[in-house]
N, C-alpha and C positions, 0 to 999 in steps of 0.2 A: 646781058645778064646770064641768059642761056648758055652764050657761047663760052663765057668765063667758067660756069658750072661743068660743061662737057670738057673743057681744057683741063681743069683739076682733076676730074676724073680720069682722063687719059693720062696724065701725069703720075697718078697713082698708080694705076694699072702698069704702066712701063715701069715704076719703081719697085714695084713688087717683084716683077718678071727678072729684073736686072738684080734684085737681091737673089734670087734661087741660082743664078749663074754664078755669082761672085762669093757667096757665104756658103762655106761647108762645114765649119765649126765656129759658132760665135759665142761670145758671151755678153753680148749687147742684147738690151730688150725694147720691144716698142713700148711706148707709154701713152697714157691718156691722162689729160691734163686739164687745167683752167688757169686762164689769167684773168686777173680783176684789176680795173681800175678804180681807184676811189675818187670820187669827184671832190677834191679839195679845192682846186682852181679851175681844171678843166672839166671834161664830161666824164660821166660814169662809162663803165666799160666791163663787159663779160664777154670772155673769148674762150671757149671750149676746145680743145687743140689735140691733135695726136702727132706724136715724133717717131719717126721710123729710122731706123740706123740702117747704113749701108757701109759694108766693109770694102774698103779701096785697096789695102793691103792687109798683112797678118795683123798689124798693130794699129791701123790709123783707120778710123771711122767718120763718115760725116753723117750728119742727121738732118733729115727732112722734116719739114715743120709744116702740117695743114692746119687751118682753123676756119672757123665760121664763127662769128660773133654777134654782139649787139652793142650799141653804143646810145647813151641816153642822157638827157637833161630835161627837167620840165619845161624851161622857155624855150629851148632849141628844137630842131628837125630830128627824129629819130634816125638812125641809120644802122643798116646792115654791113658788116665787115668780113671779107673773106680774105685770109693771108696764105701766102705760101712762103716758106724760106728755108735757107740750108744754114746748119750750124757745123763750124770747122772746131776742131779741138785746138785751144789755145795753150794749156798748161795740163800737165799730168801730176796729180797729187797721188798719195798714197792709197787713200780710201775712193777716190773718183776722179773724174775729169772737168776741168773748165773748159767750157764751151762758148763761141762768140757765134750768134745767129745773125744773119742779114735778112730783113724780112720785108717783103713788099705787100702792102695793104690794100685791097680796094674796097672803097666805102661807097656804099649805094644808099640814097637818100628817096625812097618811093614817091613822099608827099611833098616832096620841094616843087614850088612853082616857078618854071624857069621863063623869064620874062627878057632877059638880055641874051644875045645870041651868043655872045663871048664867055658866059657861064654857064656851067654844067651843074646838073643834079649829083655827078659821080665824079671821085678823086680818087687818086691814089696818094699812098703815104707810105713813106720808108720808115723803118724801124730798126733799131740795134738792141739786142737781146743778150744778156751775159746768163749763163746758166751752169749751176755746179750739179753735175750727173754721177749718179751712183748706178749699180745694177738695178737697183729697185725704185729711187726717188730721184727728182730732179727739182731744184729750186731755182726760181729765177727771177730777175728784174729786168725789165725794158724802159728804154729811152726813146721818148717820142716828144713832139713839141706841143702836141694837143693835150695830152694828159699829163697830170703832175706826178702821178704814183701809180705803176702797174707792177703789181706782184704776181708770181705765179707758182703752182705747184703741180708735179705729174707723178703719176704711179703706174707700175708695172702691173698688171692683173694677170697676167700669163708668162710661162716659162720662156726658154730662149727660143730664138727665131728658128 
């Protein structure tokens, strides 16, 4: 658990330093948002996140996605979720860009009692997120097998990077 958190902090620090060297003039924004999963069939899910753009070429940006959230349902074990992902541009529209994110989520269940050696209290899950991103907002939906519906919104509170 501690090793995962330290790794995420190091990645965030390295990414910020890489941004400084790659971006001189940018029109992409760092955004803060939240993804929420409605417990229709699966579990409830709340996932605050931050998305950090990184310029690769003059017109090509990738987006780094970092999140820490919580998964819940009354009759199941509570879980803490830590996620990292990378968004790549899929299609450019006149007012924004459609991004596809590939996300790796680490789930931790602190209260689970492990009786079988082959089973663990922790597991990883892959997600695919589709987002429409403008300079100020991002609207998204996420596909995963455990949750039936995850919608997200993000907003930029500060100016250009």
